[in-house]
C-alpha positions as CSV (number, residue, x, y, z in Angstrom):
1,M,-20.6,-14.5,1.7
2,S,-18.6,-12.2,-0.5
3,Q,-14.9,-11.6,0.0
4,V,-13.8,-8.5,1.8
5,L,-11.0,-6.2,0.8
6,L,-10.0,-4.4,4.0
7,A,-8.0,-1.3,2.9
8,V,-5.9,-0.1,5.9
9,A,-4.5,3.4,5.8
10,H,-2.1,5.0,8.3
11,G,-4.7,7.5,9.6
12,S,-4.5,11.2,10.3
13,R,-6.2,13.8,12.5
14,D,-6.7,15.9,9.4
15,P,-10.3,15.4,8.2
16,A,-9.1,16.1,4.6
17,A,-6.8,13.0,4.8
18,Q,-9.6,10.8,6.0
19,Q,-11.9,12.0,3.2
20,C,-9.2,11.4,0.6
21,V,-8.8,7.8,1.8
22,L,-12.5,7.2,1.8
23,S,-12.8,8.7,-1.7
24,L,-10.1,6.4,-2.9
25,T,-11.7,3.3,-1.4
26,S,-15.1,4.3,-2.8
27,R,-13.5,4.3,-6.2
28,V,-12.1,0.9,-5.5
29,A,-15.5,-0.4,-4.4
30,R,-17.1,0.8,-7.7
31,S,-14.7,-1.5,-9.6
32,A,-14.5,-4.4,-7.1
33,D,-16.9,-6.7,-9.0
34,G,-18.7,-8.4,-6.1
35,V,-15.9,-7.9,-3.5
36,T,-17.0,-5.9,-0.4
37,V,-14.5,-3.0,0.3
38,R,-14.1,-1.8,3.8
39,T,-11.7,0.8,5.2
40,A,-9.8,1.0,8.5
41,F,-6.9,3.0,10.0
42,V,-3.8,2.2,12.0
43,Q,-4.2,5.3,14.1
44,N,-5.8,8.7,14.5
45,A,-9.0,7.8,12.8
46,Q,-11.9,5.4,12.9
47,P,-12.7,2.6,12.4
48,S,-9.6,1.2,14.0
49,L,-7.6,-1.7,12.5
50,A,-9.0,-4.0,15.2
51,D,-12.6,-3.0,14.6
52,G,-12.1,-3.2,10.8
53,L,-10.8,-6.8,11.1
54,D,-13.6,-7.8,13.4
55,D,-16.2,-6.3,11.1
56,A,-14.7,-7.9,8.0
57,A,-14.4,-11.3,9.6
58,T,-18.0,-11.2,10.7
59,H,-19.0,-10.4,7.2
60,A,-16.9,-12.9,5.3
61,G,-15.1,-15.1,7.8
62,A,-11.3,-14.9,8.3
63,D,-10.8,-17.0,5.1
64,G,-12.7,-14.4,3.1
65,V,-10.7,-11.3,4.1
66,V,-7.6,-9.8,2.6
67,V,-5.9,-6.7,4.2
68,V,-4.5,-4.3,1.6
69,P,-2.2,-1.8,3.2
70,L,-2.7,1.7,1.8
71,L,1.0,2.3,2.3
72,L,3.5,3.3,-0.4
73,S,6.4,1.3,1.1
74,G,7.2,-1.4,3.6
75,G,8.3,-0.5,7.1
76,Y,7.2,-0.6,10.7
77,H,3.5,0.0,10.3
78,L,3.2,-2.8,7.8
79,S,5.6,-5.3,9.4
80,S,4.4,-4.7,13.0
81,D,1.1,-3.0,13.4
82,I,-0.8,-4.3,10.4
83,A,0.9,-7.7,10.0
84,G,0.6,-8.4,13.8
85,A,-3.1,-7.7,13.9
86,A,-3.8,-9.6,10.8
87,R,-1.8,-12.6,11.9
88,A,-3.7,-12.7,15.1
89,A,-7.0,-12.6,13.1
90,G,-5.8,-15.3,10.7
91,V,-6.1,-12.9,7.7
92,P,-3.5,-12.5,4.9
93,V,-1.9,-9.2,4.1
94,A,-1.0,-7.9,0.7
95,R,2.2,-6.2,-0.3
96,P,2.4,-2.4,0.1
97,L,1.3,-0.4,-2.9
98,G,4.8,0.8,-3.8
99,P,7.1,0.7,-5.5
100,H,5.0,0.0,-8.7
101,A,4.8,1.3,-12.2
102,R,1.1,2.2,-11.7
103,L,2.2,4.8,-9.2
104,V,4.4,6.5,-11.9
105,R,1.2,7.3,-13.8
106,A,-0.4,8.9,-10.7
107,L,2.7,10.8,-9.8
108,S,3.1,12.1,-13.4
109,D,-0.5,13.3,-13.4
110,R,0.0,15.1,-10.1
111,L,3.1,16.8,-11.4
112,R,1.3,17.8,-14.6
113,E,-1.5,19.3,-12.5
114,A,1.0,21.3,-10.6
115,G,2.3,22.8,-13.9
116,V,5.7,21.0,-13.8
117,P,7.3,21.0,-17.3
118,G,8.7,17.8,-18.7
119,Q,12.4,17.1,-18.3
120,V,12.5,19.2,-15.0
121,P,14.4,17.3,-12.2
122,V,12.2,16.0,-9.5
123,V,12.6,15.3,-5.8
124,L,10.3,12.3,-4.8
125,A,9.4,13.4,-1.3
126,A,8.2,10.7,1.1
127,A,7.2,11.0,4.8
128,G,10.4,9.3,5.9
129,S,11.2,6.3,8.2
130,S,14.0,4.8,10.2
131,D,13.3,1.5,8.5
132,P,15.7,0.7,5.7
133,R,13.1,-1.2,3.8
134,A,10.9,1.9,3.5
135,L,13.8,4.0,2.3
136,A,14.8,1.4,-0.3
137,D,11.2,1.2,-1.6
138,T,11.1,4.9,-2.0
139,R,14.4,5.0,-3.9
140,R,13.1,2.2,-6.2
141,Q,10.0,4.3,-6.9
142,A,12.2,7.3,-7.7
143,A,14.1,5.2,-10.2
144,L,10.8,4.2,-11.9
145,L,9.7,7.8,-12.1
146,A,13.1,8.9,-13.5
147,A,13.0,6.2,-16.2
148,H,9.5,7.5,-17.2
149,R,10.4,11.2,-17.3
150,H,13.9,10.8,-18.8
151,A,15.0,13.3,-16.1
152,P,16.8,13.1,-12.8
153,V,14.7,12.0,-9.8
154,V,16.1,11.8,-6.2
155,A,14.2,10.3,-3.3
156,A,14.1,12.5,-0.2
157,F,12.3,12.4,3.2
158,A,10.3,14.9,5.2
159,T,11.5,13.4,8.5
160,A,13.7,10.6,10.0
161,A,16.1,10.1,7.1
162,H,18.4,11.8,4.6
163,P,18.5,13.5,2.3
164,T,15.9,15.9,3.4
165,V,13.7,17.4,0.8
166,D,15.6,20.7,0.8
167,E,19.0,18.9,0.7
168,A,17.8,17.0,-2.4
169,V,16.4,20.1,-4.1
170,S,19.7,21.9,-3.5
171,F,21.7,18.9,-4.9
172,L,19.6,18.7,-8.1
173,A,19.6,22.4,-8.6
174,D,23.4,22.4,-8.3
175,V,23.9,19.4,-10.6
176,T,21.4,20.4,-13.3
177,G,21.3,24.2,-13.1
178,Q,17.5,23.9,-13.4
179,P,14.5,24.7,-11.1
180,V,13.4,21.6,-9.2
181,A,10.0,20.1,-8.6
182,V,8.9,18.3,-5.5
183,A,6.6,15.3,-6.1
184,A,4.6,14.4,-3.0
185,Y,5.0,10.7,-2.5
186,L,2.1,10.7,0.0
187,L,-1.2,9.1,-0.3
188,A,-3.2,11.9,1.4
189,P,-2.9,15.5,2.6
190,G,-1.9,16.3,6.2
191,L,1.2,17.3,8.2
192,F,3.8,15.9,5.9
193,H,2.3,17.5,2.8
194,D,2.1,20.8,4.7
195,R,5.8,20.6,5.3
196,L,6.4,20.1,1.6
197,W,4.8,23.4,0.8
198,L,7.5,25.0,2.9
199,S,10.3,23.4,0.9
200,T,12.6,25.2,-1.5
201,G,11.1,23.4,-4.6
202,T,9.8,25.6,-7.4
203,W,6.7,23.4,-7.7
204,V,5.1,21.0,-5.2
205,S,2.6,18.5,-6.4
206,G,-0.5,17.3,-4.6
207,P,-0.7,14.0,-2.8
208,I,-1.3,10.9,-5.0
209,G,-4.7,10.5,-3.4
210,D,-7.8,9.4,-5.2
211,H,-6.4,8.4,-8.5
212,P,-7.6,5.6,-10.9
213,A,-4.2,4.1,-11.1
214,V,-4.0,3.7,-7.3
215,A,-7.5,2.1,-7.3
216,E,-6.4,-0.3,-9.9
217,L,-3.2,-1.2,-7.9
218,I,-5.2,-1.8,-4.8
219,L,-7.4,-4.3,-6.7
220,D,-4.2,-5.9,-8.1
221,R,-2.8,-6.4,-4.6
222,F,-6.0,-7.8,-3.4
223,G,-6.2,-10.2,-6.3
224,E,-2.7,-11.6,-6.1
225,T,-3.0,-12.1,-2.3
226,A,-6.5,-13.6,-2.4
227,G,-5.3,-16.0,-5.1
228,A,-2.3,-17.1,-3.1
229,A,-4.3,-17.5,0.0
230,G,-6.9,-19.6,-1.8
231,A,-4.2,-21.8,-3.3
232,A,-2.7,-22.3,0.2
233,R,-6.1,-23.3,1.6
234,S,-6.6,-25.8,-1.3
235,L,-3.3,-27.4,-0.5
236,R,-4.2,-27.7,3.2
237,V,-7.6,-29.2,2.3
238,A,-6.0,-31.6,-0.2
239,G,-3.4,-32.6,2.4
240,T,-6.1,-33.3,4.9
241,G,-8.0,-35.4,2.4
242,R,-4.9,-37.5,1.7
243,W,-4.3,-37.9,5.4
244,M,-7.9,-39.0,6.0
245,A,-7.8,-41.4,3.0
246,D,-4.6,-43.0,4.3
247,W,-6.0,-43.2,7.9
248,T,-9.4,-44.6,6.9
249,G,-7.8,-47.0,4.5
250,G,-5.4,-48.2,7.1
251,A,-8.3,-48.6,9.6
252,R,-10.3,-50.7,7.1
253,G,-7.3,-52.8,6.5
254,D,-6.8,-53.4,10.2
255,R,-10.5,-54.4,10.5
256,R,-10.2,-56.8,7.6
257,Q,-7.2,-58.4,9.2
258,S,-8.8,-58.7,12.6
259,A,-11.9,-60.2,11.0
């Protein structure tokens, strides 16, 4: 049986968001080199996470499945929804996609496609979360993008946290005296990206979406987690072998003594 990479996205009622995710995972599958790639969603789309885990385990067994969250940061959906379901199924979970240098490449391409000039200050606009881990991950990604662009980049959030996108745009405009671009730190279109179009940024980039760098990163996350899980299984098997050898050796010794 081949291994299964189960890519798990947040999910959206917007058909364009689902199509974006499926396009991305199709790109991953084309480069997966014998690994079966399946897709599931935490909410608002099918197949569900539970169904995806059942299907993947049927195909490869729990030991052959790795869940790769299609999330740009840590937070509740990863630590609770995804990790809880995967733990119950006995399946390892990879780290979130961000922060990572590969995402800088995707973000830079989306800014370029939106016509944003180099050196322009940027607001990195994420969906937002009440989880400090998610906010910290977004700020680390902003720092990576700033280092690449040699220009100011401030993390901001469409909901649940500060600064808001418009607060960050206003701050950068005041500090730099320049127009400000908004880089969508979102995997797919939908409600949050629609909100970014209403922001006060001079430019708004498209979602990261189906980008080669994201596909490469998904495979990286799968590889590092599958490797770690395989090593852990090997240690368990080796430990069992040593225990069996000790036990059977002791049993033979007991029999020899009793004879």
